[in-house]
C-alpha positions as CSV (number, residue, x, y, z in Angstrom):
1,X,-74.7,143.8,-49.9
2,X,-78.2,142.3,-48.9
3,X,-79.0,142.2,-52.6
4,X,-75.1,141.2,-53.7
5,X,-75.5,138.5,-51.0
6,X,-79.2,136.9,-52.1
7,X,-77.9,137.2,-56.2
8,X,-74.5,135.2,-54.5
9,X,-76.6,131.8,-52.9
10,X,-79.6,131.8,-55.9
11,X,-76.6,131.5,-58.2
12,X,-74.2,129.2,-55.6
13,X,-76.3,126.4,-56.9
14,X,-77.0,127.4,-61.2
15,X,-72.8,127.4,-60.7
16,X,-72.8,123.7,-59.1
17,X,-74.8,122.3,-61.3
18,X,-72.8,123.2,-64.3
19,X,-69.4,122.3,-63.1
20,X,-71.2,119.0,-61.9
21,X,-72.4,118.6,-65.7
22,X,-69.3,119.0,-66.9
23,X,-67.6,116.5,-64.9
24,X,-66.5,112.7,-65.6
25,X,-69.6,111.2,-66.4
26,X,-68.6,107.4,-67.3
27,X,-68.1,104.8,-64.7
28,X,-65.0,103.0,-63.0
29,X,-64.5,98.7,-64.1
30,X,-66.8,97.3,-61.9
31,X,-69.8,99.6,-61.5
32,X,-73.4,99.3,-62.9
33,X,-74.0,100.3,-66.7
34,X,-76.4,99.9,-69.1
35,X,-73.8,100.7,-72.7
36,X,-70.8,101.1,-74.1
37,X,-70.4,104.8,-73.6
38,X,-71.2,104.0,-69.7
39,X,-67.7,102.4,-68.9
40,X,-64.3,104.8,-68.6
41,X,-63.4,101.1,-70.4
42,X,-66.6,101.4,-73.7
43,X,-66.7,98.2,-72.7
44,X,-70.4,96.9,-70.8
45,X,-71.5,93.6,-70.2
46,X,-73.8,91.3,-68.2
47,X,-74.6,95.3,-66.7
48,X,-71.3,95.8,-65.4
49,X,-68.3,97.5,-66.0
50,X,-65.8,95.0,-67.6
51,X,-61.9,95.4,-69.0
52,X,-61.5,95.4,-72.6
53,X,-61.0,92.3,-73.8
54,X,-56.7,91.4,-74.8
55,X,-55.8,91.0,-78.4
56,X,-54.7,88.4,-79.5
57,X,-51.1,88.7,-81.2
58,X,-50.3,85.2,-82.4
59,X,-50.9,83.0,-79.3
60,X,-51.8,80.5,-81.6
61,X,-48.9,78.3,-83.8
62,X,-48.7,79.8,-86.8
63,X,-50.4,78.2,-90.0
64,X,-48.8,75.9,-92.5
65,X,-46.2,76.1,-95.5
66,X,-48.1,76.3,-98.6
67,X,-46.8,74.6,-101.9
68,X,-48.2,76.2,-105.0
69,X,-48.8,74.6,-107.7
70,X,-46.3,75.8,-110.6
71,X,-45.8,74.1,-114.3
72,X,-42.7,73.9,-114.6
73,X,-42.8,71.9,-118.5
74,X,-45.6,75.4,-119.6
75,X,-48.3,72.9,-120.0
76,X,-51.6,72.3,-118.6
77,X,-51.3,73.0,-114.9
78,X,-51.7,68.7,-113.8
79,X,-54.5,68.0,-112.0
80,X,-54.6,66.1,-108.8
81,X,-56.2,62.8,-108.8
82,X,-58.2,63.2,-105.6
83,X,-62.0,63.1,-105.1
84,X,-62.7,65.8,-108.6
85,X,-61.0,62.6,-111.4
86,X,-63.7,59.6,-112.0
87,X,-62.2,56.1,-112.0
88,X,-61.7,55.4,-115.1
89,X,-59.7,58.8,-116.2
90,X,-62.2,60.9,-117.4
């Protein structure tokens, strides 16, 4: 009976270590961290676990509509008289 008690006392710390090794080791928001993997949110900033950044979905104004340049007479596309054209037209 004493041998069973001695074996149980010897194996108890080993069992505690095994249970602790399999547990969750990542930290909640606000705890200290060194890498992203240390945090439950997977974001470590300034050695502190922070929440994930918010996603931007349609928060800004939509882009303006563009007018396509489609030739209607079958000739070459019209040249814009902007900065690419010279004064004499060449």
